[in-house]
N, C-alpha and C positions, 0 to 999 in steps of 0.2 A: 435515577439522576434525569432531570429534564435539560434540553437544549434549547437556548432560542433559535429560531429559525430566521435567517436576515429575508430581504426582498429578493435578492438573486436566487436564492435557494427556494424560496416560495415560488417564484415565476420558473424555475427548473421542473417543480414538481407540479404546477399548473400547466406547463406544456403537456406532458405526459395525459394528464386526465382530460384535458381539451382534446387532444387527438383522439382518444378513446371515445369521447362525448360526440364528437364531430363525423366520427367516420360511418360511411352509409352502411344501413342496416343489412347484415350477411355478407358484408365485405371481409376480405381476408387481413387480418391485423398485421402490421408491420413489426418487424422485430423491434424490440428495445434495447437499450445499453443505458444503464444509470451507473452514477459514482455516488459511492458512499464515503464518508469519512469514519471509517470504522475506530470508535474508541478503545482503549485500554479496558480488557478483560471482556472481550466479546471475541466468542467463535466464528470464523469464517463458514458458518453453517446454520440451516434452521432448527435442525434438529440438536437437544442436549445430547452430552457425553454421560451415561451413568456415573453418579457420584460425583460430577464436574462441579465445580464453582463457578464456572464462568456462565456468562449469558450468552443469547445467540440472537441472528439475524432476525429472528421471529419477532424480536422487541420493537423494530423500527418499521413497522406498517410498510413493507415495500410491497410493490405489486406482486400479484400471484405468478408462478411458474418461471419466476427466475431463480439464477444460481449464480454462486460466486466463479469469477474467472480467475482462478487460482484462488491463493490463501493469503492471508495475513495471521500469523499466530496470535492466540489469545492476548499475549503480553505485548504484542506489537500493535501499532497505531497508523492511520494514514488512510491513502487512497485504496479503495477496493470496489473495480468494478464488476456488476451483476449485468446478467442478459437472459433472455429466453431463446436465446439464437443458437440453436445446434452449430458446434465447430469451432466456435469461437477461442476457447481453450488451447486448442493446439495452435492457432494461429498467432496468438498471443505468447504462450509459453515456451515451445518448442524451442529449443537453442539453435537449432536450425535456421530460424529465421532471424536471428541475432536482435530480437526485440529488447530495448534497452528499457530497466525499470531503475529509478534513483532513490534511494534512500539515506536521509539522515541519521546519523548515528552518533550519539553520546555516548562516548567510552571512556574508561577510567584512566587515568594516566595523559600523557604527552606522547603522542606516537612521534617519533624521529624520522628523517627522512628514508632511512633504511625500512624502518616498519613499512611506511607508506608505498615505497618501491614494492616490496615484497607482496602485500596485498594485492597491488594492482599487476603484479608480473603471473600471478595464477600460481597453478601448480602446489596450491594447500591442500594436504590430504586431509579430508573430513569422511570418516567412517568409511575409509575403503577408495572413495571417489577423489579425483584431484580437480581443484576448479579450473575454470576457463580466466584467462585475463580479463581484469576489471579496471574501470576509472575510478581511482581514489584521489580525493584531496581534501586539505583541511579547509573547514570554513573559517572565514576571518571572524566571524562572529555566530551566537547562537541564532539559530532560524527563528524567525516570527511567530512562533506556534506560544500557545499558553502552557501552563504549567501541566504536567499531568496528573490525572487522580486514581488512585493514590500515587504521593509525590515519589521520586526516585529516591534511592536510599543517596545520601551524602556523607562523605567522609572527609572531615576538615583538613587533615594534613595532605589528601591526595587531592591534585587538581584534576579536572577532567576537560575534554576537548571535543568539538562535534566535528565529525567527517561526512562527506558525500561519498556515496559508494554506488557506483552504478554497474549493474548486472546484466545479463543476458541469459542467466538460468536463473533455477531458484530450488536449490536442496533444500531438505528439511533443516531448518534453523541456520542456514548457512552463513548469513552475515555474524551472526553470533560466534559462531564457531570459528571463523576467519578471524574475527578480531582477539578472541580468547587466545589462538595460537599464537597471536603475535604479542600476548601479554598484556593486552587492552581490552578486559571483559565490557562488553556493551550494558550501557545504564539504561539506555533509551533507544528505542526504533521506529521511525516514522517514515512509511513510503510516501515520497514526493511527487513521484512522476511517473507515469507510464507512457512509452512512446514519446511525445511531443504535447500531453495532455498533463497538466499542472494540478495539484492538489488545490492550490490557491487559496483562498479564504473560507471555502466549505467548512462549516462549524463540525466539530464532532457531533455525531449521532445523525446529521442531516444526508439527504440525499436529494439529487435531481437527475433528469433526464440529460443526457448529450444532446446536443444539437450535431447536425451534420457536419459542421465545421470541426466541433469538438470530437467527433467521431473520427473523423480524418486525422486529427492530430495524435488519437490514441495507436493508430496503427501506422504512423510516422516512426519507421525506425531509427533514424537519426544517423545513419549511416555513411 
């Protein structure tokens, strides 16, 4: 699939390539921090899994030597950060730093106030681990994102609802397991924000380098 690249996204890529071109010969290159809108069906890694049907990050013409900060499952979408700077994974992902990530979650059914409170309270058992408290709210309407390709399954007799779930941890398939325990299977999962930096209008499959101000937003824990 091919995605259109908007003017802001072109500018974000151009910022990266201009910085490389204008750097003095022999100078030490400063680290990069990139934002990618990872589409559905893409692994958060550059090498394929044996026998896997999923695509990889190698399909997106990313700069050399960058790695994904954290991961999004292949069947999840949204904001994925990449960098060539050592040590950022721990700074962003270790729960001790309480660094918040927001997910838009389309679930089957209509969660009642008790389910929302239980999700937020934490203590949900997932493979022997109990989740930390989180921030959970119902969204008034579906977020302004395009349809998924392929589309989610739809059951006409069962409603669905969008939630915002904000975590400071990231266990394996945590959000999906949390909503499943509450009786509301996840239909679609989109990471919308890391720290104070939002996915915004970055198109699926597009990436760009972050400005210094945007980098500061990423590391804003919002506590």
